[in-house]
PyMOL Python script that loads the backbone (N, CA, C, O; Angstrom):
from pymol import cmd

cmd.read_pdbstr("""\
ATOM      1  N   MET A   1      15.850 -16.456   2.681  1.00  0.00           N
ATOM      2  CA  MET A   1      16.507 -15.917   1.515  1.00  0.00           C
ATOM      3  C   MET A   1      17.641 -14.974   1.928  1.00  0.00           C
ATOM      4  O   MET A   1      18.656 -14.862   1.240  1.00  0.00           O
ATOM      5  N   ARG A   2      17.444 -14.298   3.067  1.00  0.00           N
ATOM      6  CA  ARG A   2      18.476 -13.383   3.531  1.00  0.00           C
ATOM      7  C   ARG A   2      19.771 -14.144   3.768  1.00  0.00           C
ATOM      8  O   ARG A   2      20.847 -13.676   3.395  1.00  0.00           O
ATOM      9  N   GLY A   3      19.674 -15.311   4.385  1.00  0.00           N
ATOM     10  CA  GLY A   3      20.845 -16.121   4.669  1.00  0.00           C
ATOM     11  C   GLY A   3      21.531 -16.641   3.429  1.00  0.00           C
ATOM     12  O   GLY A   3      22.708 -17.001   3.469  1.00  0.00           O
ATOM     13  N   GLN A   4      20.802 -16.685   2.321  1.00  0.00           N
ATOM     14  CA  GLN A   4      21.354 -17.158   1.058  1.00  0.00           C
ATOM     15  C   GLN A   4      21.842 -16.022   0.176  1.00  0.00           C
ATOM     16  O   GLN A   4      22.341 -16.259  -0.924  1.00  0.00           O
ATOM     17  N   GLY A   5      21.700 -14.783   0.651  1.00  0.00           N
ATOM     18  CA  GLY A   5      22.166 -13.641  -0.119  1.00  0.00           C
ATOM     19  C   GLY A   5      21.231 -13.212  -1.236  1.00  0.00           C
ATOM     20  O   GLY A   5      21.638 -12.460  -2.122  1.00  0.00           O
ATOM     21  N   ALA A   6      20.005 -13.665  -1.214  1.00  0.00           N
ATOM     22  CA  ALA A   6      19.035 -13.323  -2.260  1.00  0.00           C
ATOM     23  C   ALA A   6      18.117 -12.201  -1.766  1.00  0.00           C
ATOM     24  O   ALA A   6      16.895 -12.346  -1.763  1.00  0.00           O
ATOM     25  N   LEU A   7      18.712 -11.095  -1.353  1.00  0.00           N
ATOM     26  CA  LEU A   7      17.945 -10.024  -0.734  1.00  0.00           C
ATOM     27  C   LEU A   7      17.016  -9.320  -1.714  1.00  0.00           C
ATOM     28  O   LEU A   7      15.886  -8.993  -1.349  1.00  0.00           O
ATOM     29  N   GLN A   8      17.445  -9.080  -2.921  1.00  0.00           N
ATOM     30  CA  GLN A   8      16.567  -8.419  -3.885  1.00  0.00           C
ATOM     31  C   GLN A   8      15.362  -9.287  -4.209  1.00  0.00           C
ATOM     32  O   GLN A   8      14.248  -8.785  -4.356  1.00  0.00           O
ATOM     33  N   GLN A   9      15.583 -10.574  -4.317  1.00  0.00           N
ATOM     34  CA  GLN A   9      14.473 -11.484  -4.557  1.00  0.00           C
ATOM     35  C   GLN A   9      13.534 -11.500  -3.351  1.00  0.00           C
ATOM     36  O   GLN A   9      12.315 -11.537  -3.515  1.00  0.00           O
ATOM     37  N   ALA A  10      14.087 -11.472  -2.160  1.00  0.00           N
ATOM     38  CA  ALA A  10      13.268 -11.430  -0.952  1.00  0.00           C
ATOM     39  C   ALA A  10      12.429 -10.164  -0.916  1.00  0.00           C
ATOM     40  O   ALA A  10      11.247 -10.209  -0.574  1.00  0.00           O
ATOM     41  N   ILE A  11      13.027  -9.044  -1.263  1.00  0.00           N
ATOM     42  CA  ILE A  11      12.287  -7.778  -1.282  1.00  0.00           C
ATOM     43  C   ILE A  11      11.165  -7.828  -2.307  1.00  0.00           C
ATOM     44  O   ILE A  11      10.056  -7.370  -2.032  1.00  0.00           O
ATOM     45  N   THR A  12      11.436  -8.371  -3.470  1.00  0.00           N
ATOM     46  CA  THR A  12      10.396  -8.497  -4.495  1.00  0.00           C
ATOM     47  C   THR A  12       9.238  -9.343  -3.980  1.00  0.00           C
ATOM     48  O   THR A  12       8.078  -8.969  -4.147  1.00  0.00           O
ATOM     49  N   TYR A  13       9.538 -10.472  -3.359  1.00  0.00           N
ATOM     50  CA  TYR A  13       8.491 -11.339  -2.819  1.00  0.00           C
ATOM     51  C   TYR A  13       7.712 -10.642  -1.701  1.00  0.00           C
ATOM     52  O   TYR A  13       6.488 -10.756  -1.626  1.00  0.00           O
ATOM     53  N   LEU A  14       8.418  -9.928  -0.846  1.00  0.00           N
ATOM     54  CA  LEU A  14       7.744  -9.237   0.251  1.00  0.00           C
ATOM     55  C   LEU A  14       6.868  -8.095  -0.267  1.00  0.00           C
ATOM     56  O   LEU A  14       5.785  -7.859   0.268  1.00  0.00           O
ATOM     57  N   GLN A  15       7.321  -7.387  -1.297  1.00  0.00           N
ATOM     58  CA  GLN A  15       6.491  -6.342  -1.894  1.00  0.00           C
ATOM     59  C   GLN A  15       5.210  -6.951  -2.470  1.00  0.00           C
ATOM     60  O   GLN A  15       4.127  -6.381  -2.332  1.00  0.00           O
ATOM     61  N   ARG A  16       5.340  -8.101  -3.109  1.00  0.00           N
ATOM     62  CA  ARG A  16       4.159  -8.802  -3.627  1.00  0.00           C
ATOM     63  C   ARG A  16       3.248  -9.244  -2.484  1.00  0.00           C
ATOM     64  O   ARG A  16       2.025  -9.173  -2.598  1.00  0.00           O
ATOM     65  N   SER A  17       3.834  -9.691  -1.407  1.00  0.00           N
ATOM     66  CA  SER A  17       3.058 -10.124  -0.251  1.00  0.00           C
ATOM     67  C   SER A  17       2.244  -8.969   0.322  1.00  0.00           C
ATOM     68  O   SER A  17       1.074  -9.135   0.667  1.00  0.00           O
ATOM     69  N   VAL A  18       2.864  -7.810   0.421  1.00  0.00           N
ATOM     70  CA  VAL A  18       2.151  -6.627   0.922  1.00  0.00           C
ATOM     71  C   VAL A  18       0.989  -6.283  -0.006  1.00  0.00           C
ATOM     72  O   VAL A  18      -0.132  -6.066   0.453  1.00  0.00           O
ATOM     73  N   ALA A  19       1.254  -6.235  -1.293  1.00  0.00           N
ATOM     74  CA  ALA A  19       0.206  -5.882  -2.261  1.00  0.00           C
ATOM     75  C   ALA A  19      -0.940  -6.893  -2.230  1.00  0.00           C
ATOM     76  O   ALA A  19      -2.110  -6.511  -2.253  1.00  0.00           O
ATOM     77  N   LEU A  20      -0.607  -8.159  -2.178  1.00  0.00           N
ATOM     78  CA  LEU A  20      -1.637  -9.198  -2.157  1.00  0.00           C
ATOM     79  C   LEU A  20      -2.454  -9.142  -0.868  1.00  0.00           C
ATOM     80  O   LEU A  20      -3.678  -9.262  -0.901  1.00  0.00           O
ATOM     81  N   SER A  21      -1.791  -8.965   0.242  1.00  0.00           N
ATOM     82  CA  SER A  21      -2.493  -8.894   1.518  1.00  0.00           C
ATOM     83  C   SER A  21      -3.415  -7.678   1.564  1.00  0.00           C
ATOM     84  O   SER A  21      -4.526  -7.759   2.088  1.00  0.00           O
ATOM     85  N   GLU A  22      -2.958  -6.557   1.017  1.00  0.00           N
ATOM     86  CA  GLU A  22      -3.808  -5.367   0.972  1.00  0.00           C
ATOM     87  C   GLU A  22      -5.055  -5.621   0.127  1.00  0.00           C
ATOM     88  O   GLU A  22      -6.153  -5.198   0.489  1.00  0.00           O
ATOM     89  N   ARG A  23      -4.883  -6.313  -0.999  1.00  0.00           N
ATOM     90  CA  ARG A  23      -6.034  -6.622  -1.862  1.00  0.00           C
ATOM     91  C   ARG A  23      -6.993  -7.602  -1.204  1.00  0.00           C
ATOM     92  O   ARG A  23      -8.209  -7.422  -1.263  1.00  0.00           O
ATOM     93  N   LEU A  24      -6.446  -8.640  -0.576  1.00  0.00           N
ATOM     94  CA  LEU A  24      -7.286  -9.678   0.016  1.00  0.00           C
ATOM     95  C   LEU A  24      -7.932  -9.260   1.335  1.00  0.00           C
ATOM     96  O   LEU A  24      -9.110  -9.526   1.570  1.00  0.00           O
ATOM     97  N   HIS A  25      -7.153  -8.607   2.186  1.00  0.00           N
ATOM     98  CA  HIS A  25      -7.602  -8.331   3.546  1.00  0.00           C
ATOM     99  C   HIS A  25      -7.867  -6.862   3.842  1.00  0.00           C
ATOM    100  O   HIS A  25      -8.607  -6.532   4.768  1.00  0.00           O
ATOM    101  N   GLY A  26      -7.260  -5.982   3.053  1.00  0.00           N
ATOM    102  CA  GLY A  26      -7.347  -4.553   3.326  1.00  0.00           C
ATOM    103  C   GLY A  26      -6.092  -4.053   4.017  1.00  0.00           C
ATOM    104  O   GLY A  26      -5.316  -4.848   4.547  1.00  0.00           O
ATOM    105  N   PRO A  27      -5.888  -2.749   4.015  1.00  0.00           N
ATOM    106  CA  PRO A  27      -4.638  -2.182   4.541  1.00  0.00           C
ATOM    107  C   PRO A  27      -4.487  -2.266   6.053  1.00  0.00           C
ATOM    108  O   PRO A  27      -3.374  -2.152   6.566  1.00  0.00           O
ATOM    109  N   ASP A  28      -5.594  -2.467   6.781  1.00  0.00           N
ATOM    110  CA  ASP A  28      -5.530  -2.480   8.242  1.00  0.00           C
ATOM    111  C   ASP A  28      -5.528  -3.870   8.866  1.00  0.00           C
ATOM    112  O   ASP A  28      -5.506  -4.000  10.090  1.00  0.00           O
ATOM    113  N   HIS A  29      -5.552  -4.896   8.047  1.00  0.00           N
ATOM    114  CA  HIS A  29      -5.580  -6.258   8.580  1.00  0.00           C
ATOM    115  C   HIS A  29      -4.224  -6.596   9.218  1.00  0.00           C
ATOM    116  O   HIS A  29      -3.185  -6.187   8.699  1.00  0.00           O
ATOM    117  N   PRO A  30      -4.221  -7.328  10.324  1.00  0.00           N
ATOM    118  CA  PRO A  30      -2.956  -7.700  10.961  1.00  0.00           C
ATOM    119  C   PRO A  30      -1.972  -8.406  10.024  1.00  0.00           C
ATOM    120  O   PRO A  30      -0.764  -8.204  10.146  1.00  0.00           O
ATOM    121  N   ASP A  31      -2.461  -9.226   9.096  1.00  0.00           N
ATOM    122  CA  ASP A  31      -1.554  -9.889   8.152  1.00  0.00           C
ATOM    123  C   ASP A  31      -0.872  -8.875   7.235  1.00  0.00           C
ATOM    124  O   ASP A  31       0.303  -9.025   6.899  1.00  0.00           O
ATOM    125  N   THR A  32      -1.614  -7.848   6.835  1.00  0.00           N
ATOM    126  CA  THR A  32      -1.035  -6.799   5.996  1.00  0.00           C
ATOM    127  C   THR A  32       0.008  -6.014   6.783  1.00  0.00           C
ATOM    128  O   THR A  32       1.086  -5.713   6.270  1.00  0.00           O
ATOM    129  N   LEU A  33      -0.313  -5.690   8.015  1.00  0.00           N
ATOM    130  CA  LEU A  33       0.654  -4.982   8.863  1.00  0.00           C
ATOM    131  C   LEU A  33       1.917  -5.812   9.062  1.00  0.00           C
ATOM    132  O   LEU A  33       3.025  -5.276   9.051  1.00  0.00           O
ATOM    133  N   ALA A  34       1.750  -7.109   9.242  1.00  0.00           N
ATOM    134  CA  ALA A  34       2.905  -8.004   9.411  1.00  0.00           C
ATOM    135  C   ALA A  34       3.747  -8.060   8.134  1.00  0.00           C
ATOM    136  O   ALA A  34       4.976  -8.070   8.197  1.00  0.00           O
ATOM    137  N   SER A  35       3.087  -8.097   6.985  1.00  0.00           N
ATOM    138  CA  SER A  35       3.828  -8.121   5.715  1.00  0.00           C
ATOM    139  C   SER A  35       4.621  -6.833   5.529  1.00  0.00           C
ATOM    140  O   SER A  35       5.770  -6.862   5.089  1.00  0.00           O
ATOM    141  N   ARG A  36       4.007  -5.713   5.862  1.00  0.00           N
ATOM    142  CA  ARG A  36       4.718  -4.428   5.751  1.00  0.00           C
ATOM    143  C   ARG A  36       5.912  -4.387   6.704  1.00  0.00           C
ATOM    144  O   ARG A  36       6.982  -3.893   6.347  1.00  0.00           O
ATOM    145  N   ASN A  37       5.723  -4.905   7.907  1.00  0.00           N
ATOM    146  CA  ASN A  37       6.809  -4.960   8.875  1.00  0.00           C
ATOM    147  C   ASN A  37       7.954  -5.838   8.370  1.00  0.00           C
ATOM    148  O   ASN A  37       9.123  -5.474   8.503  1.00  0.00           O
ATOM    149  N   ASP A  38       7.621  -6.987   7.793  1.00  0.00           N
ATOM    150  CA  ASP A  38       8.651  -7.886   7.253  1.00  0.00           C
ATOM    151  C   ASP A  38       9.433  -7.207   6.132  1.00  0.00           C
ATOM    152  O   ASP A  38      10.656  -7.326   6.062  1.00  0.00           O
ATOM    153  N   LEU A  39       8.733  -6.504   5.265  1.00  0.00           N
ATOM    154  CA  LEU A  39       9.403  -5.791   4.174  1.00  0.00           C
ATOM    155  C   LEU A  39      10.333  -4.724   4.743  1.00  0.00           C
ATOM    156  O   LEU A  39      11.488  -4.618   4.331  1.00  0.00           O
ATOM    157  N   ALA A  40       9.836  -3.945   5.678  1.00  0.00           N
ATOM    158  CA  ALA A  40      10.667  -2.893   6.277  1.00  0.00           C
ATOM    159  C   ALA A  40      11.895  -3.482   6.962  1.00  0.00           C
ATOM    160  O   ALA A  40      12.975  -2.894   6.923  1.00  0.00           O
ATOM    161  N   HIS A  41      11.728  -4.638   7.585  1.00  0.00           N
ATOM    162  CA  HIS A  41      12.841  -5.292   8.278  1.00  0.00           C
ATOM    163  C   HIS A  41      13.916  -5.767   7.300  1.00  0.00           C
ATOM    164  O   HIS A  41      15.082  -5.893   7.675  1.00  0.00           O
ATOM    165  N   THR A  42      13.535  -6.028   6.060  1.00  0.00           N
ATOM    166  CA  THR A  42      14.480  -6.553   5.071  1.00  0.00           C
ATOM    167  C   THR A  42      15.296  -5.448   4.407  1.00  0.00           C
ATOM    168  O   THR A  42      16.431  -5.686   3.994  1.00  0.00           O
ATOM    169  N   TYR A  43      14.739  -4.250   4.299  1.00  0.00           N
ATOM    170  CA  TYR A  43      15.469  -3.165   3.632  1.00  0.00           C
ATOM    171  C   TYR A  43      16.863  -2.906   4.220  1.00  0.00           C
ATOM    172  O   TYR A  43      17.813  -2.776   3.448  1.00  0.00           O
ATOM    173  N   PRO A  44      17.033  -2.826   5.542  1.00  0.00           N
ATOM    174  CA  PRO A  44      18.392  -2.591   6.059  1.00  0.00           C
ATOM    175  C   PRO A  44      19.387  -3.688   5.678  1.00  0.00           C
ATOM    176  O   PRO A  44      20.563  -3.415   5.441  1.00  0.00           O
ATOM    177  N   TRP A  45      18.906  -4.925   5.622  1.00  0.00           N
ATOM    178  CA  TRP A  45      19.790  -6.029   5.245  1.00  0.00           C
ATOM    179  C   TRP A  45      20.275  -5.882   3.808  1.00  0.00           C
ATOM    180  O   TRP A  45      21.353  -6.361   3.458  1.00  0.00           O
ATOM    181  N   SER A  46      19.471  -5.216   2.976  1.00  0.00           N
ATOM    182  CA  SER A  46      19.861  -5.026   1.577  1.00  0.00           C
ATOM    183  C   SER A  46      20.713  -3.779   1.403  1.00  0.00           C
ATOM    184  O   SER A  46      21.062  -3.416   0.280  1.00  0.00           O
ATOM    185  N   GLY A  47      21.054  -3.112   2.518  1.00  0.00           N
ATOM    186  CA  GLY A  47      21.885  -1.914   2.439  1.00  0.00           C
ATOM    187  C   GLY A  47      21.088  -0.639   2.236  1.00  0.00           C
ATOM    188  O   GLY A  47      21.654   0.384   1.850  1.00  0.00           O
ATOM    189  N   ASP A  48      19.780  -0.679   2.489  1.00  0.00           N
ATOM    190  CA  ASP A  48      18.929   0.479   2.257  1.00  0.00           C
ATOM    191  C   ASP A  48      18.025   0.762   3.462  1.00  0.00           C
ATOM    192  O   ASP A  48      16.801   0.697   3.347  1.00  0.00           O
ATOM    193  N   PRO A  49      18.627   1.077   4.622  1.00  0.00           N
ATOM    194  CA  PRO A  49      17.799   1.322   5.802  1.00  0.00           C
ATOM    195  C   PRO A  49      16.920   2.562   5.665  1.00  0.00           C
ATOM    196  O   PRO A  49      15.917   2.683   6.368  1.00  0.00           O
ATOM    197  N   GLY A  50      17.275   3.476   4.778  1.00  0.00           N
ATOM    198  CA  GLY A  50      16.471   4.671   4.571  1.00  0.00           C
ATOM    199  C   GLY A  50      15.069   4.365   4.072  1.00  0.00           C
ATOM    200  O   GLY A  50      14.142   5.132   4.333  1.00  0.00           O
ATOM    201  N   ARG A  51      14.901   3.273   3.367  1.00  0.00           N
ATOM    202  CA  ARG A  51      13.568   2.866   2.905  1.00  0.00           C
ATOM    203  C   ARG A  51      12.764   2.231   4.036  1.00  0.00           C
ATOM    204  O   ARG A  51      11.534   2.220   3.997  1.00  0.00           O
ATOM    205  N   ALA A  52      13.446   1.714   5.022  1.00  0.00           N
ATOM    206  CA  ALA A  52      12.757   1.057   6.130  1.00  0.00           C
ATOM    207  C   ALA A  52      12.053   2.066   7.029  1.00  0.00           C
ATOM    208  O   ALA A  52      10.940   1.811   7.491  1.00  0.00           O
ATOM    209  N   ILE A  53      12.677   3.188   7.278  1.00  0.00           N
ATOM    210  CA  ILE A  53      12.163   4.137   8.269  1.00  0.00           C
ATOM    211  C   ILE A  53      10.772   4.664   7.920  1.00  0.00           C
ATOM    212  O   ILE A  53       9.887   4.600   8.773  1.00  0.00           O
ATOM    213  N   PRO A  54      10.530   5.182   6.709  1.00  0.00           N
ATOM    214  CA  PRO A  54       9.175   5.665   6.419  1.00  0.00           C
ATOM    215  C   PRO A  54       8.126   4.558   6.474  1.00  0.00           C
ATOM    216  O   PRO A  54       6.999   4.787   6.913  1.00  0.00           O
ATOM    217  N   LEU A  55       8.496   3.367   6.032  1.00  0.00           N
ATOM    218  CA  LEU A  55       7.559   2.244   6.069  1.00  0.00           C
ATOM    219  C   LEU A  55       7.269   1.829   7.506  1.00  0.00           C
ATOM    220  O   LEU A  55       6.126   1.527   7.848  1.00  0.00           O
ATOM    221  N   LEU A  56       8.295   1.811   8.346  1.00  0.00           N
ATOM    222  CA  LEU A  56       8.086   1.485   9.755  1.00  0.00           C
ATOM    223  C   LEU A  56       7.241   2.538  10.448  1.00  0.00           C
ATOM    224  O   LEU A  56       6.385   2.198  11.265  1.00  0.00           O
ATOM    225  N   LYS A  57       7.463   3.809  10.140  1.00  0.00           N
ATOM    226  CA  LYS A  57       6.660   4.881  10.744  1.00  0.00           C
ATOM    227  C   LYS A  57       5.186   4.732  10.373  1.00  0.00           C
ATOM    228  O   LYS A  57       4.308   4.853  11.227  1.00  0.00           O
ATOM    229  N   ALA A  58       4.927   4.473   9.107  1.00  0.00           N
ATOM    230  CA  ALA A  58       3.541   4.302   8.662  1.00  0.00           C
ATOM    231  C   ALA A  58       2.921   3.052   9.276  1.00  0.00           C
ATOM    232  O   ALA A  58       1.760   3.065   9.687  1.00  0.00           O
ATOM    233  N   THR A  59       3.691   1.979   9.335  1.00  0.00           N
ATOM    234  CA  THR A  59       3.182   0.736   9.912  1.00  0.00           C
ATOM    235  C   THR A  59       2.917   0.909  11.404  1.00  0.00           C
ATOM    236  O   THR A  59       1.919   0.406  11.921  1.00  0.00           O
ATOM    237  N   LEU A  60       3.803   1.613  12.094  1.00  0.00           N
ATOM    238  CA  LEU A  60       3.594   1.861  13.518  1.00  0.00           C
ATOM    239  C   LEU A  60       2.323   2.669  13.750  1.00  0.00           C
ATOM    240  O   LEU A  60       1.530   2.343  14.634  1.00  0.00           O
ATOM    241  N   ALA A  61       2.127   3.714  12.967  1.00  0.00           N
ATOM    242  CA  ALA A  61       0.917   4.530  13.117  1.00  0.00           C
ATOM    243  C   ALA A  61      -0.335   3.681  12.896  1.00  0.00           C
ATOM    244  O   ALA A  61      -1.317   3.809  13.627  1.00  0.00           O
ATOM    245  N   ASP A  62      -0.291   2.821  11.890  1.00  0.00           N
ATOM    246  CA  ASP A  62      -1.440   1.954  11.621  1.00  0.00           C
ATOM    247  C   ASP A  62      -1.632   0.921  12.728  1.00  0.00           C
ATOM    248  O   ASP A  62      -2.766   0.633  13.111  1.00  0.00           O
ATOM    249  N   CYS A  63      -0.543   0.363  13.244  1.00  0.00           N
ATOM    250  CA  CYS A  63      -0.647  -0.604  14.344  1.00  0.00           C
ATOM    251  C   CYS A  63      -1.248   0.056  15.584  1.00  0.00           C
ATOM    252  O   CYS A  63      -2.106  -0.527  16.247  1.00  0.00           O
ATOM    253  N   GLU A  64      -0.803   1.256  15.891  1.00  0.00           N
ATOM    254  CA  GLU A  64      -1.343   1.949  17.059  1.00  0.00           C
ATOM    255  C   GLU A  64      -2.840   2.208  16.888  1.00  0.00           C
ATOM    256  O   GLU A  64      -3.614   2.065  17.834  1.00  0.00           O
ATOM    257  N   ARG A  65      -3.234   2.584  15.691  1.00  0.00           N
ATOM    258  CA  ARG A  65      -4.637   2.885  15.414  1.00  0.00           C
ATOM    259  C   ARG A  65      -5.492   1.610  15.422  1.00  0.00           C
ATOM    260  O   ARG A  65      -6.591   1.602  15.978  1.00  0.00           O
ATOM    261  N   VAL A  66      -4.983   0.533  14.804  1.00  0.00           N
ATOM    262  CA  VAL A  66      -5.765  -0.693  14.635  1.00  0.00           C
ATOM    263  C   VAL A  66      -5.660  -1.618  15.845  1.00  0.00           C
ATOM    264  O   VAL A  66      -6.671  -2.123  16.334  1.00  0.00           O
ATOM    265  N   LEU A  67      -4.450  -1.838  16.321  1.00  0.00           N
ATOM    266  CA  LEU A  67      -4.224  -2.820  17.383  1.00  0.00           C
ATOM    267  C   LEU A  67      -4.157  -2.197  18.773  1.00  0.00           C
ATOM    268  O   LEU A  67      -4.413  -2.869  19.773  1.00  0.00           O
ATOM    269  N   GLY A  68      -3.817  -0.924  18.833  1.00  0.00           N
ATOM    270  CA  GLY A  68      -3.648  -0.241  20.104  1.00  0.00           C
ATOM    271  C   GLY A  68      -2.183  -0.052  20.439  1.00  0.00           C
ATOM    272  O   GLY A  68      -1.320  -0.782  19.950  1.00  0.00           O
ATOM    273  N   THR A  69      -1.912   0.928  21.274  1.00  0.00           N
ATOM    274  CA  THR A  69      -0.524   1.273  21.601  1.00  0.00           C
ATOM    275  C   THR A  69       0.161   0.233  22.478  1.00  0.00           C
ATOM    276  O   THR A  69       1.389   0.158  22.507  1.00  0.00           O
ATOM    277  N   ASP A  70      -0.620  -0.564  23.187  1.00  0.00           N
ATOM    278  CA  ASP A  70      -0.036  -1.545  24.109  1.00  0.00           C
ATOM    279  C   ASP A  70       0.055  -2.957  23.536  1.00  0.00           C
ATOM    280  O   ASP A  70       0.509  -3.871  24.224  1.00  0.00           O
ATOM    281  N   HIS A  71      -0.364  -3.146  22.303  1.00  0.00           N
ATOM    282  CA  HIS A  71      -0.325  -4.484  21.687  1.00  0.00           C
ATOM    283  C   HIS A  71       1.129  -4.918  21.483  1.00  0.00           C
ATOM    284  O   HIS A  71       1.993  -4.090  21.195  1.00  0.00           O
ATOM    285  N   SER A  72       1.389  -6.200  21.630  1.00  0.00           N
ATOM    286  CA  SER A  72       2.764  -6.700  21.518  1.00  0.00           C
ATOM    287  C   SER A  72       3.351  -6.481  20.113  1.00  0.00           C
ATOM    288  O   SER A  72       4.543  -6.205  19.980  1.00  0.00           O
ATOM    289  N   PHE A  73       2.531  -6.601  19.082  1.00  0.00           N
ATOM    290  CA  PHE A  73       3.049  -6.384  17.733  1.00  0.00           C
ATOM    291  C   PHE A  73       3.374  -4.908  17.515  1.00  0.00           C
ATOM    292  O   PHE A  73       4.364  -4.580  16.862  1.00  0.00           O
ATOM    293  N   THR A  74       2.542  -4.019  18.058  1.00  0.00           N
ATOM    294  CA  THR A  74       2.822  -2.582  17.987  1.00  0.00           C
ATOM    295  C   THR A  74       4.151  -2.281  18.675  1.00  0.00           C
ATOM    296  O   THR A  74       4.954  -1.500  18.166  1.00  0.00           O
ATOM    297  N   ALA A  75       4.378  -2.893  19.812  1.00  0.00           N
ATOM    298  CA  ALA A  75       5.633  -2.694  20.536  1.00  0.00           C
ATOM    299  C   ALA A  75       6.824  -3.204  19.732  1.00  0.00           C
ATOM    300  O   ALA A  75       7.894  -2.595  19.748  1.00  0.00           O
ATOM    301  N   ALA A  76       6.641  -4.314  19.035  1.00  0.00           N
ATOM    302  CA  ALA A  76       7.733  -4.864  18.222  1.00  0.00           C
ATOM    303  C   ALA A  76       8.073  -3.930  17.063  1.00  0.00           C
ATOM    304  O   ALA A  76       9.248  -3.726  16.757  1.00  0.00           O
ATOM    305  N   VAL A  77       7.062  -3.368  16.423  1.00  0.00           N
ATOM    306  CA  VAL A  77       7.314  -2.420  15.326  1.00  0.00           C
ATOM    307  C   VAL A  77       7.985  -1.171  15.877  1.00  0.00           C
ATOM    308  O   VAL A  77       8.917  -0.652  15.262  1.00  0.00           O
ATOM    309  N   ARG A  78       7.534  -0.684  17.016  1.00  0.00           N
ATOM    310  CA  ARG A  78       8.133   0.497  17.647  1.00  0.00           C
ATOM    311  C   ARG A  78       9.612   0.246  17.949  1.00  0.00           C
ATOM    312  O   ARG A  78      10.457   1.107  17.703  1.00  0.00           O
ATOM    313  N   ALA A  79       9.913  -0.929  18.478  1.00  0.00           N
ATOM    314  CA  ALA A  79      11.308  -1.267  18.802  1.00  0.00           C
ATOM    315  C   ALA A  79      12.165  -1.315  17.540  1.00  0.00           C
ATOM    316  O   ALA A  79      13.308  -0.857  17.536  1.00  0.00           O
ATOM    317  N   LYS A  80      11.600  -1.873  16.471  1.00  0.00           N
ATOM    318  CA  LYS A  80      12.340  -1.946  15.220  1.00  0.00           C
ATOM    319  C   LYS A  80      12.627  -0.548  14.674  1.00  0.00           C
ATOM    320  O   LYS A  80      13.701  -0.289  14.131  1.00  0.00           O
ATOM    321  N   LEU A  81      11.659   0.341  14.825  1.00  0.00           N
ATOM    322  CA  LEU A  81      11.835   1.711  14.348  1.00  0.00           C
ATOM    323  C   LEU A  81      12.923   2.429  15.152  1.00  0.00           C
ATOM    324  O   LEU A  81      13.694   3.204  14.585  1.00  0.00           O
ATOM    325  N   THR A  82      12.993   2.185  16.444  1.00  0.00           N
ATOM    326  CA  THR A  82      14.000   2.876  17.257  1.00  0.00           C
ATOM    327  C   THR A  82      15.419   2.433  16.917  1.00  0.00           C
ATOM    328  O   THR A  82      16.371   3.168  17.180  1.00  0.00           O
ATOM    329  N   THR A  83      15.574   1.253  16.342  1.00  0.00           N
ATOM    330  CA  THR A  83      16.910   0.777  15.987  1.00  0.00           C
ATOM    331  C   THR A  83      17.259   1.006  14.514  1.00  0.00           C
ATOM    332  O   THR A  83      18.399   0.787  14.105  1.00  0.00           O
ATOM    333  N   ALA A  84      16.284   1.444  13.725  1.00  0.00           N
ATOM    334  CA  ALA A  84      16.544   1.693  12.292  1.00  0.00           C
ATOM    335  C   ALA A  84      17.397   2.939  12.138  1.00  0.00           C
ATOM    336  O   ALA A  84      17.209   3.924  12.852  1.00  0.00           O
ATOM    337  N   ARG A  85      18.320   2.893  11.218  1.00  0.00           N
ATOM    338  CA  ARG A  85      19.205   4.028  10.961  1.00  0.00           C
ATOM    339  C   ARG A  85      19.202   4.339   9.469  1.00  0.00           C
ATOM    340  O   ARG A  85      19.298   3.430   8.644  1.00  0.00           O
ATOM    341  N   PRO A  86      19.091   5.626   9.121  1.00  0.00           N
ATOM    342  CA  PRO A  86      19.139   5.985   7.700  1.00  0.00           C
ATOM    343  C   PRO A  86      20.547   5.821   7.149  1.00  0.00           C
ATOM    344  O   PRO A  86      21.518   5.710   7.897  1.00  0.00           O
ATOM    345  N   ASN A  87      20.635   5.808   5.819  1.00  0.00           N
ATOM    346  CA  ASN A  87      21.964   5.716   5.159  1.00  0.00           C
ATOM    347  C   ASN A  87      22.782   6.943   5.457  1.00  0.00           C
ATOM    348  O   ASN A  87      23.918   7.055   4.997  1.00  0.00           O
TER     349      ASN A  87
END
""", "prot")
cmd.dss("prot")
cmd.show_as("cartoon", "prot")
cmd.util.cbc("prot")
cmd.orient("prot")
């Protein structure tokens, strides 16, 4: 959707994905963490990187707690956070 310029629609779908995953699996499930990461990754593309940073920080903290500090997904979220820039 990003490539088609439908960023607001993508954000809406990703927000629904996060909510659904939290209901089905719980907030600490890897699928929920992945959905939150995907949503955070989309905010900068929509011109709102400031919304990405708090979500990435929370997701990173949860990944470190649930998956461990050395897990590859935790490292990917950490890398994304280091490149995020506020408005």
